[in-house]
ZALUMTOR-558014 format. One line per 3 residues: number of its first residue (from 1); their letters; for each residue x, y, z of C-alpha. Coordinates in nm, 3 decimals, m for minus. Layout:
N
NUM	A	X:Y:Z  ...
END
This chain:
304
1	XXX	m3.077:2.002:0.719  m3.419:1.958:0.622  m3.359:1.823:0.274
4	XXX	m3.143:1.570:0.446  m3.436:1.482:0.702  m3.706:1.469:0.430
7	XXX	m3.444:1.208:0.237  m3.380:1.011:0.566  m3.744:0.990:0.597
10	XXX	m3.811:0.903:0.249  m3.629:0.629:0.266  m3.786:0.490:0.541
13	XXX	m4.132:0.543:0.435  m4.006:0.338:0.136  m3.855:0.086:0.301
16	XXX	m4.163:0.020:0.570  m4.395:0.057:0.199  m4.218:m0.234:0.009
19	XXX	m4.228:m0.468:0.361  m4.601:m0.435:0.369  m4.642:m0.541:0.003
22	XXX	m4.420:m0.842:0.017  m4.554:m0.932:0.372  m4.913:m0.855:0.271
25	XXX	m4.943:m0.764:0.562  m4.878:m0.427:0.816  m4.840:m0.656:1.137
28	XXX	m4.585:m0.876:0.963  m4.391:m0.627:0.808  m4.383:m0.433:1.101
31	XXX	m4.214:m0.784:1.277  m3.998:m0.789:0.984  m3.839:m0.477:1.015
34	XXX	m3.837:m0.468:1.404  m4.080:m0.179:1.445  m4.433:m0.154:1.570
37	XXX	m4.759:m0.188:1.392  m4.858:0.200:1.434  m4.521:0.308:1.296
40	XXX	m4.553:0.143:1.027  m4.881:0.235:0.937  m4.745:0.617:0.975
43	XXX	m4.483:0.541:0.708  m4.702:0.403:0.454  m4.950:0.709:0.557
46	XXX	m4.695:0.997:0.515  m4.575:0.829:0.173  m4.919:0.846:0.071
49	XXX	m4.987:1.214:0.177  m4.650:1.340:0.015  m4.706:1.156:m0.317
52	XXX	m5.130:1.257:m0.295  m5.216:0.934:m0.384  m5.355:0.583:m0.234
55	XXX	m5.096:0.296:m0.258  m5.342:0.023:m0.081  m5.684:m0.060:m0.089
58	XXX	m5.815:m0.251:0.228  m6.077:m0.507:0.210  m6.120:m0.639:0.542
61	XXX	m5.834:m0.808:0.688  m5.691:m0.783:0.330  m5.502:m0.516:0.152
64	XXX	m5.409:m0.482:m0.209  m5.207:m0.257:m0.411  m5.350:0.008:m0.627
67	XXX	m5.208:0.110:m0.972  m5.025:0.342:m0.813  m4.893:0.189:m0.554
70	XXX	m4.756:m0.113:m0.788  m4.618:0.161:m0.962  m4.412:0.312:m0.702
73	XXX	m4.286:m0.104:m0.571  m4.138:m0.136:m0.921  m3.957:0.183:m0.869
76	XXX	m3.895:0.150:m0.494  m3.804:m0.186:m0.446  m3.446:m0.179:m0.650
79	XXX	m3.394:0.101:m0.436  m3.456:m0.080:m0.092  m3.275:m0.367:m0.179
82	XXX	m2.958:m0.156:m0.287  m2.997:0.004:0.024  m3.036:m0.284:0.254
85	XXX	m2.702:m0.495:0.081  m2.514:m0.112:0.077  m2.340:m0.192:0.385
88	XXX	m2.213:m0.559:0.270  m2.144:m0.456:m0.053  m1.942:m0.189:0.036
91	XXX	m1.746:m0.416:0.271  m1.733:m0.672:m0.008  m1.598:m0.394:m0.261
94	XXX	m1.356:m0.228:m0.011  m1.204:m0.591:0.047  m1.178:m0.667:m0.289
97	XXX	m0.811:m0.724:m0.418  m0.867:m0.896:m0.757  m0.886:m0.620:m0.963
100	XXX	m0.747:m0.237:m0.955  m0.422:m0.050:m0.984  m0.129:m0.039:m0.726
103	XXX	0.152:0.241:m0.760  0.481:0.211:m0.554  0.764:0.393:m0.562
106	XXX	1.127:0.275:m0.489  1.490:0.357:m0.573  1.693:0.142:m0.810
109	XXX	1.848:m0.129:m0.613  1.510:m0.190:m0.415  1.322:m0.243:m0.746
112	XXX	1.660:m0.479:m0.849  1.717:m0.703:m0.561  1.445:m0.653:m0.291
115	XXX	1.096:m0.691:m0.442  1.132:m0.906:m0.749  1.001:m1.206:m0.495
118	XXX	0.724:m1.016:m0.414  0.604:m0.872:m0.755  0.621:m1.206:m0.869
121	XXX	0.406:m1.343:m0.629  0.168:m1.083:m0.626  0.092:m1.061:m0.957
124	XXX	0.071:m1.405:m1.007  m0.196:m1.444:m0.761  m0.383:m1.145:m0.852
127	XXX	m0.330:m1.130:m1.266  m0.585:m0.857:m1.322  m0.435:m0.570:m1.059
130	XXX	m0.191:m0.379:m1.283  0.130:m0.337:m1.102  0.333:m0.018:m1.165
133	XXX	0.689:0.043:m1.008  0.827:0.383:m1.003  1.238:0.402:m1.021
136	XXX	1.262:0.674:m0.840  1.527:0.844:m0.564  1.392:0.865:m0.237
139	XXX	1.277:1.234:m0.209  1.146:1.207:m0.524  0.959:0.891:m0.380
142	XXX	0.828:1.121:m0.112  0.656:1.388:m0.327  0.511:1.096:m0.555
145	XXX	0.381:1.011:m0.206  0.251:1.323:m0.110  0.070:1.395:m0.448
148	XXX	m0.102:1.104:m0.413  0.101:0.931:m0.715  0.186:0.626:m0.557
151	XXX	0.005:0.394:m0.306  0.362:0.366:m0.065  0.704:0.366:m0.131
154	XXX	0.952:0.095:m0.050  1.358:0.152:0.102  1.534:0.279:0.313
157	XXX	1.463:0.646:0.479  1.741:0.821:0.660  1.551:1.111:0.798
160	XXX	1.144:1.057:0.874  0.908:1.340:0.836  0.612:1.450:1.042
163	XXX	0.380:1.345:0.786  0.530:1.009:0.721  0.505:0.683:0.877
166	XXX	0.827:0.425:0.828  0.752:0.070:0.885  1.070:m0.138:0.901
169	XXX	1.057:m0.487:0.683  1.432:m0.625:0.665  1.798:m0.528:0.721
172	XXX	2.107:m0.574:0.498  2.458:m0.624:0.608  2.701:m0.396:0.430
175	XXX	3.027:m0.521:0.303  3.323:m0.397:0.152  3.416:m0.500:m0.265
178	XXX	3.762:m0.505:m0.357  3.905:m0.645:m0.700  4.019:m1.034:m0.661
181	XXX	4.366:m1.031:m0.523  4.305:m0.637:m0.349  4.584:m0.593:m0.073
184	XXX	4.280:m0.520:0.148  4.166:m0.906:0.092  4.475:m1.029:0.255
187	XXX	4.465:m0.881:0.595  4.342:m1.062:0.868  4.172:m0.722:0.986
190	XXX	4.042:m0.431:0.799  4.047:m0.094:0.953  3.830:0.225:0.853
193	XXX	4.181:0.370:0.813  4.247:0.121:0.550  3.968:0.133:0.364
196	XXX	4.000:0.504:0.381  4.333:0.468:0.163  4.165:0.308:m0.147
199	XXX	3.972:0.553:m0.396  3.591:0.435:m0.374  3.324:0.402:m0.604
202	XXX	3.007:0.539:m0.500  2.628:0.640:m0.619  2.536:0.952:m0.687
205	XXX	2.609:1.219:m0.417  2.248:1.267:m0.353  2.112:0.937:m0.277
208	XXX	2.168:0.781:0.066  2.477:0.533:0.018  2.706:0.855:m0.017
211	XXX	2.546:1.025:0.285  2.589:0.736:0.478  2.953:0.637:0.343
214	XXX	3.051:1.004:0.429  2.882:1.035:0.782  3.112:0.723:0.889
217	XXX	3.469:0.861:0.782  3.351:1.235:0.901  3.266:1.114:1.268
220	XXX	3.590:0.908:1.235  3.791:1.212:1.143  3.971:1.016:0.801
223	XXX	3.963:1.145:0.461  3.860:0.951:0.146  3.821:0.987:m0.211
226	XXX	3.550:0.945:m0.463  3.724:0.815:m0.798  3.405:0.757:m0.970
229	XXX	3.025:0.822:m0.909  2.766:0.630:m1.109  2.398:0.477:m1.036
232	XXX	2.327:0.123:m0.975  2.498:m0.147:m0.746  2.536:m0.362:m1.099
235	XXX	2.753:m0.128:m1.236  2.993:m0.032:m0.947  3.010:m0.407:m0.903
238	XXX	3.141:m0.421:m1.281  3.382:m0.138:m1.235  3.511:m0.253:m0.911
241	XXX	3.596:m0.577:m1.079  3.809:m0.382:m1.306  3.987:m0.230:m1.070
244	XXX	3.900:0.091:m1.115  3.824:0.138:m0.712  3.696:m0.015:m0.424
247	XXX	3.297:0.027:m0.279  3.057:m0.051:m0.004  2.740:m0.231:m0.057
250	XXX	2.435:m0.403:0.104  2.496:m0.790:0.072  2.158:m0.832:m0.087
253	XXX	2.325:m0.713:m0.423  2.599:m0.985:m0.474  2.454:m1.321:m0.596
256	XXX	2.809:m1.540:m0.520  2.898:m1.509:m0.901  3.060:m1.159:m0.900
259	XXX	3.460:m1.181:m0.949  3.487:m0.997:m0.619  3.676:m0.975:m0.280
262	XXX	3.365:m0.941:0.007  3.481:m0.806:0.331  3.250:m0.749:0.644
265	XXX	3.138:m0.384:0.713  2.963:m0.403:0.996  3.216:m0.288:1.217
268	XXX	3.179:0.057:1.105  2.904:0.119:0.839  2.530:0.067:0.970
271	XXX	2.287:m0.186:0.798  2.049:m0.053:0.563  1.671:m0.106:0.674
274	XXX	1.411:m0.152:0.386  1.051:m0.065:0.495  0.701:0.059:0.393
277	XXX	0.688:0.440:0.379  0.309:0.574:0.339  0.156:0.914:0.470
280	XXX	0.023:0.889:0.792  m0.326:1.052:0.658  m0.392:0.818:0.364
283	XXX	m0.569:0.475:0.424  m0.431:0.211:0.248  m0.629:m0.003:m0.028
286	XXX	m0.712:m0.359:m0.004  m0.405:m0.399:m0.278  m0.187:m0.229:m0.099
289	XXX	m0.238:m0.409:0.212  m0.245:m0.754:0.045  0.082:m0.657:m0.135
292	XXX	0.264:m0.560:0.187  0.176:m0.859:0.338  0.271:m1.053:0.029
295	XXX	0.650:m0.805:0.089  0.705:m0.919:0.396  0.623:m1.301:0.355
298	XXX	0.900:m1.299:0.061  1.146:m1.102:0.289  1.100:m1.341:0.554
301	XXX	1.125:m1.670:0.370  1.437:m1.527:0.156  1.652:m1.451:0.461
304	X	1.603:m1.741:0.684
END
């Protein structure tokens, strides 16, 4: 505590000393610092006492620096100027989004379908920021977030842990995809029981899509068969085109160029909500905040 007070007093002493040098007057320095003249005088005197030297020579109303005073001013001025500008420099650096590194964890579907517009715009506006997209599962992303390996995650989350905050940004509709001419595409209405009659192609069991599909069939007490388990909606779409099965995907992955029948599945399967996943205890960097705003803007334009 005594060391802290000493350093704090020393900074005040140096600040008063430099102000006297630059104003050529104790009274003018006091006005400049919004202090009383006796206070500034005491700062200079205590500095002289601590350093065991004389900093000024008094010649009537004028004061002049001694050799030691000039030497101290040379050393102290950059420190005092730096301290004076510290708050502004800190604010400028804290809000600087023109350089640095930003790491984001997201699943393959998020990187492939949801993030491209935001990444393109952000990279174009901030070419000196290194952007790292980690292709991971949801659980892996949470672990990287907790290990401080990424700034935040983007994607859906089924269960939000206590140390995590999820900010929804955009939702996509579930659709049933089948090969062209499939019997389900000829029906006016397709029930969940109808869907359960055909083998499914789903992403790996540990991913959220499988869990959601399984939950829906279990709630309705309907049996279902998964014929193929494979990662990536592009791969799933390809194998559905080949007639290997049907699947439930989000409409964001469809371009309209696929050779598929697309049937709304909103009645039975939930929308997929994508958003920002971050630690409650972590403050986002300016780069992260700027990317999130860019992401929100790009998504809002895309879904209009």
